[in-house]
C-alpha positions in Angstrom: 33.6 -24.4 -25.7 32.3 -25.1 -29.4 30.5 -28.3 -28.9 27.9 -26.1 -26.0 27.8 -23.5 -28.5 25.9 -25.6 -31.1 24.0 -27.9 -28.4 22.8 -24.7 -27.0 21.8 -23.7 -30.6 19.7 -26.8 -30.8 18.2 -26.6 -27.8 17.0 -22.7 -28.7 15.7 -23.4 -31.9 13.8 -26.9 -30.5 12.4 -24.4 -27.8 11.1 -22.1 -30.4 9.9 -24.9 -32.0 8.1 -27.0 -29.3 6.9 -23.1 -28.3 4.9 -22.1 -31.5 3.3 -25.6 -31.8 2.3 -25.1 -28.2 0.7 -22.0 -29.7 -0.7 -23.4 -32.4 -2.3 -26.3 -30.1 -3.5 -24.2 -27.7 -5.8 -21.8 -30.9 -7.4 -24.9 -31.9 -8.4 -25.7 -28.3 -6.5 -28.2 -27.0 -6.0 -28.6 -23.4 -3.2 -26.0 -22.2 -1.5 -29.5 -19.9 -2.3 -31.8 -22.9 -0.6 -29.2 -25.7 2.3 -28.6 -23.1 2.7 -31.8 -22.4 2.7 -33.4 -25.6 5.3 -30.8 -27.5 7.7 -31.0 -24.5 7.6 -35.1 -25.2 8.6 -34.6 -29.4 10.9 -32.0 -28.4 12.4 -33.5 -26.4 12.7 -36.4 -28.9 13.9 -34.6 -30.9 17.2 -33.4 -29.3 17.6 -36.6 -28.3 17.5 -38.2 -31.5 19.2 -35.2 -33.3 22.1 -35.8 -30.8 23.0 -39.2 -31.4 23.3 -38.2 -35.0 25.7 -35.5 -34.1 28.0 -38.0 -31.4 27.9 -40.3 -34.4 29.4 -38.7 -37.2 32.0 -36.9 -34.5 33.2 -40.3 -33.0 36.5 -41.1 -34.3 37.1 -43.5 -36.8 41.1 -44.5 -36.5 42.8 -45.4 -39.0 45.5 -43.2 -38.8 49.7 -43.5 -37.9 49.9 -45.1 -34.1 52.5 -44.1 -32.0 55.2 -46.8 -32.9 56.1 -49.4 -30.4 58.8 -49.0 -28.3 61.7 -51.9 -29.2 63.7 -53.5 -26.8 67.6 -54.5 -27.3 67.3 -58.6 -26.2 71.0 -59.3 -26.8 73.6 -57.6 -24.0 77.1 -56.8 -25.6 79.7 -58.5 -23.7 83.3 -57.6 -23.5 83.1 -54.4 -26.0 86.5 -53.0 -27.2 86.7 -49.6 -26.4 88.0 -47.6 -29.2 91.4 -45.8 -29.0 90.9 -42.0 -29.5 93.0 -40.9 -32.5 95.1 -38.1 -31.1 94.8 -34.6 -31.9 96.0 -32.4 -34.6 98.7 -29.7 -33.7 97.3 -26.0 -35.2 99.6 -25.0 -38.0 99.8 -21.5 -39.6 100.3 -20.6 -42.5 104.5 -21.0 -43.2 103.5 -24.1 -41.1 105.2 -23.4 -37.9 102.6 -24.9 -35.2 101.3 -22.3 -33.2 100.9 -22.9 -28.9 
């Protein structure tokens, strides 16, 4: 949404500039059709140039921390002995007697 908002602002400002240029040309005596075409062309060219500059500024340049590569264990362990579990301790109370 922010991109559309800034684009809309830029288009509106350029339309206003082109309209003022068109009115000035007509007041100077330039043909209405020629004034409209010339101001539309220059306005569109300015918008394209401004858009290209904005895209260059916002392009990502990398250099950040990348995702770690997944490591696969290629060595296979064959015949690994299971460890024996230690027997659980019996619970004793304060006097040293076993609780049930």
